[in-house]
C-alpha positions as CSV (number, residue, x, y, z in Angstrom):
1,M,-46.0,105.8,-92.4
2,F,-46.0,102.2,-91.2
3,T,-43.9,99.4,-92.7
4,T,-45.3,96.0,-93.6
5,Q,-43.3,94.5,-90.7
6,E,-44.8,97.0,-88.2
7,L,-48.3,96.1,-89.4
8,Q,-47.6,92.4,-89.1
9,Q,-46.9,92.9,-85.4
10,A,-50.6,93.6,-84.9
11,K,-52.6,90.3,-84.8
12,I,-55.4,91.8,-86.9
13,F,-52.9,92.5,-89.8
14,A,-50.6,89.5,-89.2
15,Y,-52.7,87.1,-91.3
16,L,-52.8,89.4,-94.4
17,D,-50.5,88.5,-97.2
18,E,-47.4,90.6,-97.7
19,D,-48.7,92.4,-100.9
20,Y,-51.9,93.5,-99.1
21,R,-50.0,94.7,-96.1
22,A,-47.7,96.7,-98.4
23,R,-50.8,98.4,-100.0
24,L,-52.3,99.0,-96.6
25,A,-49.0,100.5,-95.2
26,H,-49.3,103.3,-97.8
27,T,-52.8,104.3,-96.8
28,V,-52.8,104.1,-93.0
29,A,-52.0,107.2,-90.9
30,D,-49.5,107.2,-88.0
31,V,-51.2,109.5,-85.5
32,Q,-49.3,110.5,-82.4
33,L,-51.2,112.2,-79.6
34,K,-50.0,114.0,-76.4
35,P,-51.7,113.1,-73.1
36,G,-55.1,114.7,-73.0
37,E,-55.5,115.2,-76.7
38,W,-58.7,114.0,-78.5
39,F,-58.3,111.5,-81.3
40,V,-62.0,111.3,-82.3
41,R,-65.3,112.5,-81.0
42,E,-68.6,110.8,-80.9
43,G,-70.6,111.5,-84.1
44,E,-67.6,111.9,-86.4
45,P,-67.3,109.5,-89.3
46,A,-66.5,105.9,-88.3
47,C,-62.9,104.7,-88.9
48,F,-60.9,101.7,-87.9
49,F,-58.2,102.2,-85.3
50,E,-55.3,100.0,-84.0
51,D,-53.3,101.1,-81.0
52,F,-49.7,100.1,-81.5
53,E,-48.2,101.8,-78.5
54,G,-49.6,103.3,-75.4
55,S,-53.3,103.4,-74.5
56,L,-56.5,105.2,-75.3
57,R,-59.3,106.2,-73.0
58,I,-62.8,106.1,-74.2
59,V,-64.9,108.9,-72.8
60,L,-68.7,109.5,-73.3
61,D,-69.2,113.2,-73.6
62,W,-72.8,113.1,-72.3
63,L,-72.9,116.5,-70.7
64,I,-72.4,118.3,-74.1
65,D,-75.1,116.0,-75.6
66,R,-77.6,117.0,-72.8
67,R,-76.9,120.7,-73.4
68,R,-77.6,120.3,-77.1
69,D,-80.9,118.5,-76.4
70,R,-82.1,121.4,-74.2
71,A,-81.4,124.1,-76.8
């Protein structure tokens, strides 16, 4: 779980008032991935993400989509 202070470090959350950040801190997930793990795949329900530490690589999995189209 994140604290309000941790959320305030992200520019997108910094302008929210303290009460709103406190409510948000109780609902956000702290997801930690190992190198090579998938966070989300194309076609899954849309969500909002903020990368607090490290980096994410966006990969279009077009080969799998092309195989599905041929079936």
